[in-house]
Each structure stands twice: as structure tokens, then as C-alpha cells.
N, CA, C and O atoms as a CHARMM CRD file, in Angstrom:
* protein
*
  368
    1    1 MET  N    -15.97200 -19.68300   3.65000 PROA 1      0.00000
    2    1 MET  CA   -16.32800 -19.70400   5.05800 PROA 1      0.00000
    3    1 MET  C    -17.47800 -20.68400   5.30900 PROA 1      0.00000
    4    1 MET  O    -17.43600 -21.46600   6.25900 PROA 1      0.00000
    5    2 GLU  N    -18.49100 -20.63700   4.46500 PROA 2      0.00000
    6    2 GLU  CA   -19.63600 -21.52300   4.64800 PROA 2      0.00000
    7    2 GLU  C    -19.24200 -22.98200   4.42400 PROA 2      0.00000
    8    2 GLU  O    -19.77100 -23.88100   5.07800 PROA 2      0.00000
    9    3 LYS  N    -18.30800 -23.21300   3.49600 PROA 3      0.00000
   10    3 LYS  CA   -17.85400 -24.57000   3.22900 PROA 3      0.00000
   11    3 LYS  C    -17.19300 -25.16400   4.47000 PROA 3      0.00000
   12    3 LYS  O    -17.37600 -26.34100   4.77900 PROA 3      0.00000
   13    4 ASN  N    -16.41700 -24.33200   5.18000 PROA 4      0.00000
   14    4 ASN  CA   -15.76700 -24.76300   6.41200 PROA 4      0.00000
   15    4 ASN  C    -16.79500 -25.19500   7.44700 PROA 4      0.00000
   16    4 ASN  O    -16.62700 -26.22800   8.09500 PROA 4      0.00000
   17    5 LEU  N    -17.85800 -24.41300   7.60800 PROA 5      0.00000
   18    5 LEU  CA   -18.90000 -24.73800   8.58400 PROA 5      0.00000
   19    5 LEU  C    -19.62700 -26.02100   8.19900 PROA 5      0.00000
   20    5 LEU  O    -19.96800 -26.82900   9.06300 PROA 5      0.00000
   21    6 GLU  N    -19.86500 -26.20800   6.90900 PROA 6      0.00000
   22    6 GLU  CA   -20.54800 -27.41600   6.45300 PROA 6      0.00000
   23    6 GLU  C    -19.68800 -28.65300   6.71900 PROA 6      0.00000
   24    6 GLU  O    -20.20600 -29.69600   7.11800 PROA 6      0.00000
   25    7 GLU  N    -18.36500 -28.53800   6.49800 PROA 7      0.00000
   26    7 GLU  CA   -17.46800 -29.66800   6.74400 PROA 7      0.00000
   27    7 GLU  C    -17.45000 -30.03300   8.21600 PROA 7      0.00000
   28    7 GLU  O    -17.43900 -31.21400   8.56400 PROA 7      0.00000
   29    8 GLU  N    -17.44600 -29.02500   9.08700 PROA 8      0.00000
   30    8 GLU  CA   -17.43600 -29.29500  10.52000 PROA 8      0.00000
   31    8 GLU  C    -18.73100 -29.96600  10.94700 PROA 8      0.00000
   32    8 GLU  O    -18.71800 -30.81600  11.83700 PROA 8      0.00000
   33    9 LYS  N    -19.85400 -29.60000  10.32800 PROA 9      0.00000
   34    9 LYS  CA   -21.12800 -30.21900  10.67100 PROA 9      0.00000
   35    9 LYS  C    -21.14700 -31.68500  10.22000 PROA 9      0.00000
   36    9 LYS  O    -21.73300 -32.53300  10.89300 PROA 9      0.00000
   37   10 LYS  N    -20.50400 -31.98500   9.07800 PROA 10     0.00000
   38   10 LYS  CA   -20.48900 -33.34800   8.55700 PROA 10     0.00000
   39   10 LYS  C    -19.62700 -34.27600   9.40500 PROA 10     0.00000
   40   10 LYS  O    -19.91300 -35.47000   9.49500 PROA 10     0.00000
   41   11 PHE  N    -18.58700 -33.75100  10.02200 PROA 11     0.00000
   42   11 PHE  CA   -17.67800 -34.60300  10.79500 PROA 11     0.00000
   43   11 PHE  C    -18.41200 -35.18100  11.99500 PROA 11     0.00000
   44   11 PHE  O    -18.91200 -34.44700  12.84700 PROA 11     0.00000
   45   12 ASN  N    -18.46900 -36.51500  12.04900 PROA 12     0.00000
   46   12 ASN  CA   -19.20800 -37.17000  13.12500 PROA 12     0.00000
   47   12 ASN  C    -18.31300 -38.03200  14.00500 PROA 12     0.00000
   48   12 ASN  O    -18.81600 -38.80400  14.82100 PROA 12     0.00000
   49   13 GLY  N    -16.98400 -37.91400  13.85400 PROA 13     0.00000
   50   13 GLY  CA   -16.07200 -38.68100  14.68600 PROA 13     0.00000
   51   13 GLY  C    -15.81800 -40.08400  14.18300 PROA 13     0.00000
   52   13 GLY  O    -15.25700 -40.91000  14.90300 PROA 13     0.00000
   53   14 LYS  N    -16.22600 -40.36800  12.94700 PROA 14     0.00000
   54   14 LYS  CA   -16.04200 -41.69900  12.36200 PROA 14     0.00000
   55   14 LYS  C    -15.17700 -41.58600  11.10900 PROA 14     0.00000
   56   14 LYS  O    -15.24200 -40.59000  10.38800 PROA 14     0.00000
   57   15 CYS  N    -14.37600 -42.60300  10.85900 PROA 15     0.00000
   58   15 CYS  CA   -13.56700 -42.68100   9.64100 PROA 15     0.00000
   59   15 CYS  C    -14.49700 -42.85700   8.44800 PROA 15     0.00000
   60   15 CYS  O    -15.46400 -43.61700   8.50800 PROA 15     0.00000
   61   16 THR  N    -14.19300 -42.14300   7.35900 PROA 16     0.00000
   62   16 THR  CA   -15.04700 -42.24800   6.16300 PROA 16     0.00000
   63   16 THR  C    -14.90500 -43.59300   5.46300 PROA 16     0.00000
   64   16 THR  O    -15.77500 -43.98200   4.68400 PROA 16     0.00000
   65   17 SER  N    -13.81700 -44.30100   5.73500 PROA 17     0.00000
   66   17 SER  CA   -13.58400 -45.57900   5.06100 PROA 17     0.00000
   67   17 SER  C    -14.08700 -46.76900   5.87700 PROA 17     0.00000
   68   17 SER  O    -14.87600 -47.57200   5.38000 PROA 17     0.00000
   69   18 CYS  N    -13.63400 -46.88400   7.12800 PROA 18     0.00000
   70   18 CYS  CA   -13.95900 -48.08200   7.91200 PROA 18     0.00000
   71   18 CYS  C    -14.96800 -47.82700   9.03000 PROA 18     0.00000
   72   18 CYS  O    -15.53400 -48.78000   9.56500 PROA 18     0.00000
   73   19 GLY  N    -15.20500 -46.57400   9.39300 PROA 19     0.00000
   74   19 GLY  CA   -16.19000 -46.25500  10.42700 PROA 19     0.00000
   75   19 GLY  C    -15.64300 -46.29100  11.84100 PROA 19     0.00000
   76   19 GLY  O    -16.40700 -46.18300  12.80000 PROA 19     0.00000
   77   20 ALA  N    -14.32200 -46.44200  11.99100 PROA 20     0.00000
   78   20 ALA  CA   -13.71600 -46.44900  13.33000 PROA 20     0.00000
   79   20 ALA  C    -13.75500 -45.04300  13.92700 PROA 20     0.00000
   80   20 ALA  O    -13.79200 -44.05000  13.20000 PROA 20     0.00000
   81   21 SER  N    -13.74700 -44.97300  15.23500 PROA 21     0.00000
   82   21 SER  CA   -13.74400 -43.67400  15.90600 PROA 21     0.00000
   83   21 SER  C    -12.43500 -42.94900  15.61300 PROA 21     0.00000
   84   21 SER  O    -11.36000 -43.54500  15.67800 PROA 21     0.00000
   85   22 ILE  N    -12.53100 -41.67000  15.29200 PROA 22     0.00000
   86   22 ILE  CA   -11.35400 -40.87300  14.95400 PROA 22     0.00000
   87   22 ILE  C    -11.58800 -39.44300  15.43000 PROA 22     0.00000
   88   22 ILE  O    -12.71000 -38.93700  15.39700 PROA 22     0.00000
   89   23 LYS  N    -10.52500 -38.81200  15.86500 PROA 23     0.00000
   90   23 LYS  CA   -10.61500 -37.41800  16.29300 PROA 23     0.00000
   91   23 LYS  C    -10.30700 -36.52200  15.10700 PROA 23     0.00000
   92   23 LYS  O     -9.63500 -36.93500  14.16200 PROA 23     0.00000
   93   24 GLN  N    -10.80200 -35.29200  15.16200 PROA 24     0.00000
   94   24 GLN  CA   -10.60900 -34.38100  14.04800 PROA 24     0.00000
   95   24 GLN  C     -9.15100 -33.94800  13.91100 PROA 24     0.00000
   96   24 GLN  O     -8.73300 -33.54500  12.82500 PROA 24     0.00000
   97   25 ASP  N     -8.35700 -34.02300  15.00200 PROA 25     0.00000
   98   25 ASP  CA    -6.95800 -33.60500  14.91000 PROA 25     0.00000
   99   25 ASP  C     -6.01200 -34.76400  14.58200 PROA 25     0.00000
  100   25 ASP  O     -4.79700 -34.60300  14.70100 PROA 25     0.00000
  101   26 GLU  N     -6.53300 -35.92900  14.17300 PROA 26     0.00000
  102   26 GLU  CA    -5.71400 -37.04800  13.71900 PROA 26     0.00000
  103   26 GLU  C     -5.60500 -36.99400  12.19600 PROA 26     0.00000
  104   26 GLU  O     -6.61500 -36.88500  11.50100 PROA 26     0.00000
  105   27 LYS  N     -4.36100 -37.07100  11.67400 PROA 27     0.00000
  106   27 LYS  CA    -4.15800 -36.97400  10.22200 PROA 27     0.00000
  107   27 LYS  C     -4.67600 -38.19800   9.48700 PROA 27     0.00000
  108   27 LYS  O     -5.24600 -38.08200   8.40200 PROA 27     0.00000
  109   28 VAL  N     -4.47900 -39.37300  10.07800 PROA 28     0.00000
  110   28 VAL  CA    -4.93400 -40.61800   9.43800 PROA 28     0.00000
  111   28 VAL  C     -5.67800 -41.46400  10.46700 PROA 28     0.00000
  112   28 VAL  O     -5.50300 -41.29600  11.67400 PROA 28     0.00000
  113   29 CYS  N     -6.49900 -42.36100   9.97400 PROA 29     0.00000
  114   29 CYS  CA    -7.23000 -43.29100  10.83500 PROA 29     0.00000
  115   29 CYS  C     -6.23200 -44.28200  11.43300 PROA 29     0.00000
  116   29 CYS  O     -5.43900 -44.87800  10.70500 PROA 29     0.00000
  117   30 SER  N     -6.26600 -44.45600  12.72600 PROA 30     0.00000
  118   30 SER  CA    -5.32200 -45.36200  13.38000 PROA 30     0.00000
  119   30 SER  C     -5.66600 -46.83000  13.10700 PROA 30     0.00000
  120   30 SER  O     -4.82900 -47.70600  13.32100 PROA 30     0.00000
  121   31 TYR  N     -6.87400 -47.10400  12.64200 PROA 31     0.00000
  122   31 TYR  CA    -7.29000 -48.48500  12.38100 PROA 31     0.00000
  123   31 TYR  C     -6.94300 -48.93300  10.95800 PROA 31     0.00000
  124   31 TYR  O     -6.34500 -49.99200  10.76300 PROA 31     0.00000
  125   32 CYS  N     -7.32800 -48.10900   9.95100 PROA 32     0.00000
  126   32 CYS  CA    -7.11400 -48.53600   8.56300 PROA 32     0.00000
  127   32 CYS  C     -6.08800 -47.69100   7.81100 PROA 32     0.00000
  128   32 CYS  O     -5.67200 -48.07600   6.71900 PROA 32     0.00000
  129   33 GLY  N     -5.66900 -46.55400   8.36100 PROA 33     0.00000
  130   33 GLY  CA    -4.64400 -45.73000   7.72400 PROA 33     0.00000
  131   33 GLY  C     -5.16500 -44.78000   6.66000 PROA 33     0.00000
  132   33 GLY  O     -4.37400 -44.15000   5.95900 PROA 33     0.00000
  133   34 THR  N     -6.48100 -44.66600   6.52700 PROA 34     0.00000
  134   34 THR  CA    -7.05800 -43.75300   5.54300 PROA 34     0.00000
  135   34 THR  C     -6.85700 -42.30900   5.99700 PROA 34     0.00000
  136   34 THR  O     -7.07400 -42.00800   7.17000 PROA 34     0.00000
  137   35 PRO  N     -6.44600 -41.40300   5.09800 PROA 35     0.00000
  138   35 PRO  CA    -6.29700 -39.99000   5.48100 PROA 35     0.00000
  139   35 PRO  C     -7.62900 -39.39800   5.94800 PROA 35     0.00000
  140   35 PRO  O     -8.67900 -39.66900   5.36700 PROA 35     0.00000
  141   36 ASN  N     -7.57000 -38.60600   6.98100 PROA 36     0.00000
  142   36 ASN  CA    -8.75500 -37.95600   7.53700 PROA 36     0.00000
  143   36 ASN  C     -9.06200 -36.72600   6.69800 PROA 36     0.00000
  144   36 ASN  O     -8.30500 -35.75500   6.72100 PROA 36     0.00000
  145   37 VAL  N    -10.16900 -36.75800   5.95400 PROA 37     0.00000
  146   37 VAL  CA   -10.51800 -35.62600   5.09000 PROA 37     0.00000
  147   37 VAL  C    -10.97500 -34.42400   5.90000 PROA 37     0.00000
  148   37 VAL  O    -10.99400 -33.30700   5.38400 PROA 37     0.00000
  149   38 TYR  N    -11.34300 -34.62900   7.15500 PROA 38     0.00000
  150   38 TYR  CA   -11.78900 -33.53400   8.02200 PROA 38     0.00000
  151   38 TYR  C    -10.70000 -33.09600   8.99100 PROA 38     0.00000
  152   38 TYR  O    -10.98400 -32.45000  10.00000 PROA 38     0.00000
  153   39 TYR  N     -9.45200 -33.44600   8.68400 PROA 39     0.00000
  154   39 TYR  CA    -8.33600 -33.12500   9.57700 PROA 39     0.00000
  155   39 TYR  C     -8.26500 -31.62200   9.82900 PROA 39     0.00000
  156   39 TYR  O     -8.31800 -30.80900   8.90600 PROA 39     0.00000
  157   40 LYS  N     -8.14400 -31.28900  11.08700 PROA 40     0.00000
  158   40 LYS  CA    -8.00600 -29.89200  11.49600 PROA 40     0.00000
  159   40 LYS  C     -6.97900 -29.88600  12.61900 PROA 40     0.00000
  160   40 LYS  O     -7.17200 -30.53300  13.64800 PROA 40     0.00000
  161   41 GLU  N     -5.87500 -29.14400  12.41600 PROA 41     0.00000
  162   41 GLU  CA    -4.78800 -29.12300  13.39500 PROA 41     0.00000
  163   41 GLU  C     -5.26700 -28.49500  14.69800 PROA 41     0.00000
  164   41 GLU  O     -5.94600 -27.46900  14.69700 PROA 41     0.00000
  165   42 HSD  N     -4.90300 -29.12700  15.80500 PROA 42     0.00000
  166   42 HSD  CA    -5.25700 -28.62400  17.13100 PROA 42     0.00000
  167   42 HSD  C     -4.35000 -27.43800  17.46500 PROA 42     0.00000
  168   42 HSD  O     -3.12600 -27.57000  17.45700 PROA 42     0.00000
  169   43 VAL  N     -4.93700 -26.30400  17.75400 PROA 43     0.00000
  170   43 VAL  CA    -4.17600 -25.08900  18.04900 PROA 43     0.00000
  171   43 VAL  C     -4.24900 -24.81500  19.54600 PROA 43     0.00000
  172   43 VAL  O     -5.33400 -24.72600  20.12100 PROA 43     0.00000
  173   44 VAL  N     -3.08000 -24.68200  20.17000 PROA 44     0.00000
  174   44 VAL  CA    -3.00900 -24.38000  21.59700 PROA 44     0.00000
  175   44 VAL  C     -2.75900 -22.87700  21.74400 PROA 44     0.00000
  176   44 VAL  O     -1.75400 -22.37200  21.24400 PROA 44     0.00000
  177   45 PRO  N     -3.64800 -22.16300  22.41600 PROA 45     0.00000
  178   45 PRO  CA    -3.45100 -20.71700  22.55500 PROA 45     0.00000
  179   45 PRO  C     -2.30300 -20.41300  23.51100 PROA 45     0.00000
  180   45 PRO  O     -2.06200 -21.14800  24.46900 PROA 45     0.00000
  181   46 ASP  N     -1.59900 -19.31700  23.23400 PROA 46     0.00000
  182   46 ASP  CA    -0.52100 -18.87400  24.11500 PROA 46     0.00000
  183   46 ASP  C     -1.11000 -18.33500  25.40800 PROA 46     0.00000
  184   46 ASP  O     -2.10100 -17.60600  25.39600 PROA 46     0.00000
  185   47 ILE  N     -0.49000 -18.70100  26.52400 PROA 47     0.00000
  186   47 ILE  CA    -0.93600 -18.21000  27.82300 PROA 47     0.00000
  187   47 ILE  C      0.01100 -17.10200  28.25100 PROA 47     0.00000
  188   47 ILE  O      1.21500 -17.31800  28.39100 PROA 47     0.00000
  189   48 VAL  N     -0.53400 -15.93500  28.45500 PROA 48     0.00000
  190   48 VAL  CA     0.27100 -14.77900  28.83300 PROA 48     0.00000
  191   48 VAL  C      0.11400 -14.57500  30.33700 PROA 48     0.00000
  192   48 VAL  O     -1.00800 -14.40900  30.81700 PROA 48     0.00000
  193   49 PRO  N      1.22200 -14.58500  31.09600 PROA 49     0.00000
  194   49 PRO  CA     1.11100 -14.36500  32.53700 PROA 49     0.00000
  195   49 PRO  C      0.68200 -12.93000  32.81900 PROA 49     0.00000
  196   49 PRO  O      0.99800 -12.02900  32.04200 PROA 49     0.00000
  197   50 PRO  N     -0.02800 -12.70800  33.90900 PROA 50     0.00000
  198   50 PRO  CA    -0.46000 -11.34500  34.22900 PROA 50     0.00000
  199   50 PRO  C      0.72600 -10.45100  34.53300 PROA 50     0.00000
  200   50 PRO  O      1.72900 -10.89500  35.09200 PROA 50     0.00000
  201   51 LYS  N      0.60100  -9.18800  34.15900 PROA 51     0.00000
  202   51 LYS  CA     1.67400  -8.24000  34.43700 PROA 51     0.00000
  203   51 LYS  C      1.69900  -7.92500  35.91600 PROA 51     0.00000
  204   51 LYS  O      0.65800  -7.80400  36.56100 PROA 51     0.00000
  205   52 ARG  N      2.90500  -7.79400  36.44300 PROA 52     0.00000
  206   52 ARG  CA     3.06300  -7.54400  37.86900 PROA 52     0.00000
  207   52 ARG  C      3.84900  -6.26400  38.05900 PROA 52     0.00000
  208   52 ARG  O      4.85300  -6.03800  37.38400 PROA 52     0.00000
  209   53 ASP  N      3.39700  -5.42700  38.97700 PROA 53     0.00000
  210   53 ASP  CA     4.08600  -4.17500  39.25800 PROA 53     0.00000
  211   53 ASP  C      5.26600  -4.48000  40.16700 PROA 53     0.00000
  212   53 ASP  O      5.07700  -4.90000  41.30900 PROA 53     0.00000
  213   54 ILE  N      6.48400  -4.27100  39.67300 PROA 54     0.00000
  214   54 ILE  CA     7.69100  -4.59800  40.43000 PROA 54     0.00000
  215   54 ILE  C      7.89600  -3.65400  41.60800 PROA 54     0.00000
  216   54 ILE  O      8.47000  -4.05100  42.62200 PROA 54     0.00000
  217   55 ASP  N      7.44000  -2.42400  41.49000 PROA 55     0.00000
  218   55 ASP  CA     7.68100  -1.41900  42.52700 PROA 55     0.00000
  219   55 ASP  C      6.65800  -1.45200  43.65900 PROA 55     0.00000
  220   55 ASP  O      6.70100  -0.59400  44.54100 PROA 55     0.00000
  221   56 SER  N      5.74200  -2.41400  43.65800 PROA 56     0.00000
  222   56 SER  CA     4.71500  -2.42100  44.70700 PROA 56     0.00000
  223   56 SER  C      5.31000  -2.83600  46.04900 PROA 56     0.00000
  224   56 SER  O      6.30000  -3.56600  46.09400 PROA 56     0.00000
  225   57 ASP  N      4.71700  -2.37800  47.11900 PROA 57     0.00000
  226   57 ASP  CA     5.20600  -2.64300  48.47200 PROA 57     0.00000
  227   57 ASP  C      4.59100  -3.89300  49.09400 PROA 57     0.00000
  228   57 ASP  O      4.93700  -4.24500  50.22200 PROA 57     0.00000
  229   58 ASP  N      3.69500  -4.56500  48.39400 PROA 58     0.00000
  230   58 ASP  CA     3.02800  -5.73600  48.97500 PROA 58     0.00000
  231   58 ASP  C      3.76000  -7.03800  48.65000 PROA 58     0.00000
  232   58 ASP  O      3.12300  -8.08000  48.49300 PROA 58     0.00000
  233   59 ASP  N      5.08100  -6.99000  48.54800 PROA 59     0.00000
  234   59 ASP  CA     5.87200  -8.17900  48.23400 PROA 59     0.00000
  235   59 ASP  C      6.21100  -9.00900  49.46700 PROA 59     0.00000
  236   59 ASP  O      6.81300 -10.07400  49.33100 PROA 59     0.00000
  237   60 PHE  N      5.84700  -8.56200  50.65300 PROA 60     0.00000
  238   60 PHE  CA     6.18000  -9.26800  51.88500 PROA 60     0.00000
  239   60 PHE  C      5.41200 -10.58100  51.94000 PROA 60     0.00000
  240   60 PHE  O      4.18700 -10.59000  51.82300 PROA 60     0.00000
  241   61 ASP  N      6.11900 -11.68100  52.11600 PROA 61     0.00000
  242   61 ASP  CA     5.51300 -13.01000  52.12900 PROA 61     0.00000
  243   61 ASP  C      5.55200 -13.55400  53.54900 PROA 61     0.00000
  244   61 ASP  O      6.49700 -14.24400  53.93400 PROA 61     0.00000
  245   62 PHE  N      4.52100 -13.24100  54.32400 PROA 62     0.00000
  246   62 PHE  CA     4.47200 -13.68300  55.71300 PROA 62     0.00000
  247   62 PHE  C      4.36600 -15.19900  55.81100 PROA 62     0.00000
  248   62 PHE  O      4.97600 -15.80800  56.69100 PROA 62     0.00000
  249   63 GLY  N      3.58400 -15.82300  54.90300 PROA 63     0.00000
  250   63 GLY  CA     3.42000 -17.27600  54.93700 PROA 63     0.00000
  251   63 GLY  C      4.72800 -18.00000  54.69900 PROA 63     0.00000
  252   63 GLY  O      5.02300 -18.99400  55.36200 PROA 63     0.00000
  253   64 GLY  N      5.51700 -17.50400  53.75200 PROA 64     0.00000
  254   64 GLY  CA     6.80700 -18.12200  53.47900 PROA 64     0.00000
  255   64 GLY  C      7.76400 -17.96800  54.64600 PROA 64     0.00000
  256   64 GLY  O      8.51400 -18.88700  54.97600 PROA 64     0.00000
  257   65 MET  N      7.73200 -16.78900  55.27000 PROA 65     0.00000
  258   65 MET  CA     8.60800 -16.54500  56.41400 PROA 65     0.00000
  259   65 MET  C      8.21100 -17.44500  57.58600 PROA 65     0.00000
  260   65 MET  O      9.06500 -18.05100  58.23400 PROA 65     0.00000
  261   66 LEU  N      6.91000 -17.52300  57.84700 PROA 66     0.00000
  262   66 LEU  CA     6.42300 -18.33400  58.96100 PROA 66     0.00000
  263   66 LEU  C      6.70600 -19.81600  58.70700 PROA 66     0.00000
  264   66 LEU  O      7.10000 -20.54000  59.62200 PROA 66     0.00000
  265   67 GLY  N      6.50300 -20.27100  57.45100 PROA 67     0.00000
  266   67 GLY  CA     6.77600 -21.66500  57.12100 PROA 67     0.00000
  267   67 GLY  C      8.25000 -22.00100  57.28700 PROA 67     0.00000
  268   67 GLY  O      8.59300 -23.07900  57.77200 PROA 67     0.00000
  269   68 GLY  N      9.12600 -21.07900  56.88300 PROA 68     0.00000
  270   68 GLY  CA    10.55400 -21.30500  57.03500 PROA 68     0.00000
  271   68 GLY  C     10.95900 -21.39200  58.49000 PROA 68     0.00000
  272   68 GLY  O     11.79500 -22.21500  58.86200 PROA 68     0.00000
  273   69 MET  N     10.36400 -20.53700  59.31800 PROA 69     0.00000
  274   69 MET  CA    10.68500 -20.53900  60.74300 PROA 69     0.00000
  275   69 MET  C     10.20300 -21.83600  61.40700 PROA 69     0.00000
  276   69 MET  O     10.93400 -22.45500  62.18100 PROA 69     0.00000
  277   70 MET  N      8.96300 -22.23800  61.09600 PROA 70     0.00000
  278   70 MET  CA     8.41700 -23.46000  61.70300 PROA 70     0.00000
  279   70 MET  C      9.18700 -24.68900  61.21800 PROA 70     0.00000
  280   70 MET  O      9.43300 -25.61500  61.99100 PROA 70     0.00000
  281   71 GLY  N      9.56900 -24.69800  59.93200 PROA 71     0.00000
  282   71 GLY  CA    10.34500 -25.81600  59.40500 PROA 71     0.00000
  283   71 GLY  C     11.69800 -25.91500  60.08600 PROA 71     0.00000
  284   71 GLY  O     12.17800 -27.01400  60.36300 PROA 71     0.00000
  285   72 GLY  N     12.31700 -24.77000  60.35700 PROA 72     0.00000
  286   72 GLY  CA    13.60600 -24.76800  61.03900 PROA 72     0.00000
  287   72 GLY  C     13.49400 -25.29100  62.45300 PROA 72     0.00000
  288   72 GLY  O     14.37000 -26.01600  62.92600 PROA 72     0.00000
  289   73 MET  N     12.40600 -24.92100  63.13700 PROA 73     0.00000
  290   73 MET  CA    12.21500 -25.40000  64.51000 PROA 73     0.00000
  291   73 MET  C     11.98800 -26.91000  64.51900 PROA 73     0.00000
  292   73 MET  O     12.48500 -27.60800  65.40300 PROA 73     0.00000
  293   74 MET  N     11.24200 -27.41200  63.54300 PROA 74     0.00000
  294   74 MET  CA    10.97700 -28.85000  63.49000 PROA 74     0.00000
  295   74 MET  C     12.24700 -29.62700  63.14500 PROA 74     0.00000
  296   74 MET  O     12.48700 -30.70100  63.69600 PROA 74     0.00000
  297   75 MET  N     13.06300 -29.08500  62.23000 PROA 75     0.00000
  298   75 MET  CA    14.32000 -29.74600  61.88000 PROA 75     0.00000
  299   75 MET  C     15.25300 -29.78600  63.08500 PROA 75     0.00000
  300   75 MET  O     15.96700 -30.76800  63.28900 PROA 75     0.00000
  301   76 GLY  N     15.24800 -28.72400  63.87800 PROA 76     0.00000
  302   76 GLY  CA    16.08600 -28.71200  65.07900 PROA 76     0.00000
  303   76 GLY  C     15.69500 -29.82700  66.03500 PROA 76     0.00000
  304   76 GLY  O     16.55900 -30.48300  66.61600 PROA 76     0.00000
  305   77 GLY  N     14.39900 -30.04200  66.19800 PROA 77     0.00000
  306   77 GLY  CA    13.92500 -31.12000  67.06300 PROA 77     0.00000
  307   77 GLY  C     14.28600 -32.48300  66.51800 PROA 77     0.00000
  308   77 GLY  O     14.64200 -33.38600  67.27500 PROA 77     0.00000
  309   78 MET  N     14.19800 -32.63600  65.20400 PROA 78     0.00000
  310   78 MET  CA    14.55800 -33.92400  64.60600 PROA 78     0.00000
  311   78 MET  C     16.05400 -34.19100  64.75000 PROA 78     0.00000
  312   78 MET  O     16.46000 -35.30800  65.07000 PROA 78     0.00000
  313   79 LEU  N     16.86200 -33.17800  64.51600 PROA 79     0.00000
  314   79 LEU  CA    18.30700 -33.35600  64.61600 PROA 79     0.00000
  315   79 LEU  C     18.72100 -33.61600  66.06000 PROA 79     0.00000
  316   79 LEU  O     19.66100 -34.37100  66.31100 PROA 79     0.00000
  317   80 ARG  N     18.03000 -33.00100  67.00200 PROA 80     0.00000
  318   80 ARG  CA    18.32300 -33.23600  68.40500 PROA 80     0.00000
  319   80 ARG  C     18.01600 -34.69200  68.75300 PROA 80     0.00000
  320   80 ARG  O     18.72100 -35.30600  69.55400 PROA 80     0.00000
  321   81 GLY  N     16.95600 -35.24500  68.14400 PROA 81     0.00000
  322   81 GLY  CA    16.59100 -36.63600  68.38800 PROA 81     0.00000
  323   81 GLY  C     17.57600 -37.61500  67.77100 PROA 81     0.00000
  324   81 GLY  O     17.64400 -38.76500  68.20400 PROA 81     0.00000
  325   82 LEU  N     18.33500 -37.19200  66.77600 PROA 82     0.00000
  326   82 LEU  CA    19.30400 -38.07500  66.13300 PROA 82     0.00000
  327   82 LEU  C     20.50700 -38.36300  67.02100 PROA 82     0.00000
  328   82 LEU  O     21.22600 -39.33900  66.81000 PROA 82     0.00000
  329   83 ARG  N     20.71400 -37.52400  67.99600 PROA 83     0.00000
  330   83 ARG  CA    21.86700 -37.73400  68.87900 PROA 83     0.00000
  331   83 ARG  C     21.70200 -39.00900  69.69200 PROA 83     0.00000
  332   83 ARG  O     22.68100 -39.53600  70.22100 PROA 83     0.00000
  333   84 GLY  N     20.49600 -39.50100  69.79600 PROA 84     0.00000
  334   84 GLY  CA    20.26100 -40.74700  70.52000 PROA 84     0.00000
  335   84 GLY  C     20.26500 -40.53000  72.02300 PROA 84     0.00000
  336   84 GLY  O     19.82000 -39.49000  72.51000 PROA 84     0.00000
  337   85 GLY  N     20.76900 -41.51500  72.75800 PROA 85     0.00000
  338   85 GLY  CA    20.75400 -41.44900  74.20900 PROA 85     0.00000
  339   85 GLY  C     21.99800 -40.82300  74.79800 PROA 85     0.00000
  340   85 GLY  O     22.21100 -40.90200  76.00800 PROA 85     0.00000
  341   86 ARG  N     22.81600 -40.21000  73.98500 PROA 86     0.00000
  342   86 ARG  CA    24.03500 -39.62000  74.50700 PROA 86     0.00000
  343   86 ARG  C     23.69600 -38.41700  75.37900 PROA 86     0.00000
  344   86 ARG  O     22.76700 -37.66600  75.08400 PROA 86     0.00000
  345   87 PRO  N     24.44300 -38.24800  76.43000 PROA 87     0.00000
  346   87 PRO  CA    24.21300 -37.05700  77.25600 PROA 87     0.00000
  347   87 PRO  C     24.72700 -35.83500  76.51400 PROA 87     0.00000
  348   87 PRO  O     25.62300 -35.94800  75.67800 PROA 87     0.00000
  349   88 PRO  N     24.16300 -34.65400  76.81400 PROA 88     0.00000
  350   88 PRO  CA    24.62600 -33.44000  76.14900 PROA 88     0.00000
  351   88 PRO  C     26.08300 -33.14300  76.50500 PROA 88     0.00000
  352   88 PRO  O     26.55900 -33.51500  77.57800 PROA 88     0.00000
  353   89 ARG  N     26.77500 -32.47400  75.60000 PROA 89     0.00000
  354   89 ARG  CA    28.17900 -32.11200  75.82500 PROA 89     0.00000
  355   89 ARG  C     28.28200 -31.11600  76.95500 PROA 89     0.00000
  356   89 ARG  O     27.42300 -30.24900  77.11700 PROA 89     0.00000
  357   90 ARG  N     29.32300 -31.24200  77.72300 PROA 90     0.00000
  358   90 ARG  CA    29.55200 -30.27500  78.80600 PROA 90     0.00000
  359   90 ARG  C     30.33100 -29.10500  78.25300 PROA 90     0.00000
  360   90 ARG  O     31.28400 -29.27600  77.49400 PROA 90     0.00000
  361   91 ARG  N     29.93100 -27.96800  78.62500 PROA 91     0.00000
  362   91 ARG  CA    30.66600 -26.76200  78.22600 PROA 91     0.00000
  363   91 ARG  C     31.62300 -26.39500  79.30900 PROA 91     0.00000
  364   91 ARG  O     31.28200 -26.49400  80.48800 PROA 91     0.00000
  365   92 ARG  N     32.80300 -25.97800  78.95900 PROA 92     0.00000
  366   92 ARG  CA    33.82400 -25.61600  79.95700 PROA 92     0.00000
  367   92 ARG  C     33.88400 -24.15100  80.19200 PROA 92     0.00000
  368   92 ARG  O     34.68800 -23.68700  81.00000 PROA 92     0.00000
């Protein structure tokens, strides 16, 4: 355990051979190809979504409903404008 901490303290972001900048999660130096003796694999933690109660009554989405209604009204106006200068159809 202590050896691991000492190695991490020694790592200064430079290649041991040529001195080029190198990240700890790179296996080899991109400049000279020397293996990185301080290589440490980058670990991505799993992200767990929060649990949701399916039986809850607060599933009503007023914003989505209102947005859908307003979008429909705007589309109606746009489609009405596409008819151009034609007079409206007469109903019999």
C-alpha cells in the first residue's frame, strides 16, 4: 500500500525517458514510445439512476401538455399560411 502511494507521489507528468508530457493513464509515451512505468488505468464509476416510485400520483406533466398544445396551435397557423393567397373553400 505504501509503495503505491510513493509511486503516485513520484509521478510528475513527465516521461522517464525523454521528459515529454504524459498522462498517468497512457500506456506508452506518445513522443518516444517508452512504456509508462506509472501507468494506472482510468476507471469510470458506474452511474446508477435514482429509483422512482411507479405508483406515485405525481406523474402529471403539465409542461409537456401545455407545450404540445401551444406547438399544435403554432403549427396550425403556419399551415394556414402555406395556403397562400387562395380564398378559403366554400362549404355547401
